[in-house]
C-alpha positions in Angstrom: -44.4 -22.5 -32.4 -45.5 -25.4 -30.2 -49.0 -24.6 -29.0 -48.2 -26.2 -25.7 -45.0 -24.1 -25.2 -46.6 -21.8 -22.6 -47.7 -24.9 -20.5 -44.1 -26.1 -20.7 -42.7 -22.8 -19.6 -45.2 -22.7 -16.8 -44.2 -26.1 -15.6 -40.5 -25.2 -15.6 -41.3 -22.1 -13.6 -43.2 -24.2 -11.1 -40.2 -26.6 -10.8 -37.8 -23.7 -10.3 -40.1 -22.1 -7.7 -40.3 -25.5 -5.8 -36.5 -25.9 -5.9 -36.0 -22.5 -4.3 -38.3 -23.0 -1.4 -35.7 -24.3 1.0 -33.2 -21.6 0.0 -30.7 -24.1 -1.5 -30.8 -25.4 -5.0 -28.8 -28.6 -5.1 -27.0 -29.7 -8.2 -29.4 -32.6 -8.4 -32.4 -30.3 -8.5 -30.8 -28.1 -11.2 -29.8 -31.1 -13.3 -33.3 -32.5 -13.0 -34.9 -29.2 -14.0 -32.5 -28.8 -17.0 -33.2 -32.4 -18.0 -37.0 -31.9 -17.9 -36.6 -28.6 -19.8 -34.5 -30.4 -22.5 -37.1 -33.1 -22.9 -39.8 -30.4 -23.3 -37.7 -28.6 -25.9 -36.8 -25.6 -23.7 -33.3 -24.2 -24.1 -31.0 -23.8 -21.0 -30.9 -20.1 -21.8 -34.7 -19.9 -21.5 -34.5 -21.7 -18.2 -32.0 -19.2 -17.0 -34.2 -16.3 -18.1 -37.2 -17.9 -16.2 -35.0 -18.3 -13.1 -33.7 -14.7 -13.3 -37.3 -13.4 -13.7 -36.6 -12.0 -17.2 -39.6 -13.7 -18.6 -43.1 -13.3 -17.2 -44.7 -16.7 -17.0 -48.4 -17.1 -16.5 -49.7 -20.2 -14.8 -50.9 -22.5 -17.6 -51.6 -26.1 -16.5 -52.2 -28.7 -19.3 -55.9 -29.3 -20.2 -55.5 -33.1 -20.2 -55.5 -34.8 -16.8 -52.8 -37.3 -17.9 -50.4 -34.4 -18.6 -51.3 -32.7 -15.3 -50.5 -36.0 -13.5 -47.2 -36.2 -15.4 -46.3 -32.7 -14.3 -47.3 -33.4 -10.7 -45.1 -36.5 -10.8 -42.1 -34.4 -11.7 -42.9 -32.1 -8.8 -42.9 -35.1 -6.5 -39.6 -36.4 -7.9 -38.1 -32.9 -7.4 -39.0 -32.6 -3.7 -37.4 -36.0 -2.9 -34.4 -35.7 -5.1 -32.1 -34.2 -2.4 -33.6 -36.4 0.3 -34.6 -33.3 2.3 -38.3 -32.6 2.2 -39.6 -29.4 4.0 -43.2 -28.9 4.9 -43.2 -25.7 2.7 -42.3 -27.9 -0.3 -45.2 -30.3 0.5 -47.6 -27.3 1.0 -46.4 -25.9 -2.4 -47.1 -29.3 -4.1 -50.6 -29.5 -2.5 -51.5 -25.9 -3.5 -50.2 -26.4 -7.0 -51.9 -29.7 -7.5 -55.2 -28.2 -6.5 -54.6 -25.2 -8.8 -53.9 -27.7 -11.6 -57.3 -29.3 -11.0 -56.2 -32.5 -9.2 -58.3 -34.1 -6.5 -57.1 -33.0 -3.0 -57.6 -36.5 -1.5 -55.5 -38.1 -4.2 -52.8 -35.4 -3.8 -52.7 -36.1 0.0 -52.5 -39.9 -0.6 -49.7 -39.5 -3.1 -47.7 -37.3 -0.7 -48.4 -39.5 2.3 -47.1 -42.6 0.4 -44.1 -40.8 -1.1 -43.1 -39.4 2.3 -43.3 -42.9 3.8 -41.0 -44.4 1.1 -37.4 -44.2 2.3 -36.2 -43.2 -1.1 -39.1 -40.6 -1.5 -40.0 -42.0 -4.9 -43.3 -42.9 -6.4 -43.6 -44.4 -9.8 -45.9 -42.7 -12.3 -48.1 -45.7 -12.8 -48.7 -45.9 -9.0 -49.6 -42.2 -9.0 -51.9 -42.6 -11.9 -53.7 -45.4 -10.1 -54.2 -43.2 -7.0 -55.7 -40.4 -9.1 -58.0 -42.9 -11.0 -59.2 -44.2 -7.6 -60.4 -40.7 -6.8 -61.8 -39.6 -10.1 -65.5 -39.3 -10.6 
């Protein structure tokens, strides 16, 4: 079994939780989550079980910061995918980013710049540069 499988399940669980904050999961959100799951080697059935609460998932962020930033990037993509961003979604991303070990000021800058962008998109390389700027 993939030694990072629990991290992947945890990430899918985080994406699902984020998509449910506003009470409406759009088709775009579901398609994105399923696409990420497929790239991570997680079956649709497994995603459904996570969504239905049939699998207990413990929070397991990656150990490497580059992987954490990748996961955070997917969260940012997900909040902007339906072009409706709620303050609860932003708060969730901030709290999760901090729990994942990311710098709070970098998280805040990423969110500020993403929310100012009319398409609510930030490219991964731009995000990585922001986190580099704040690393010790």
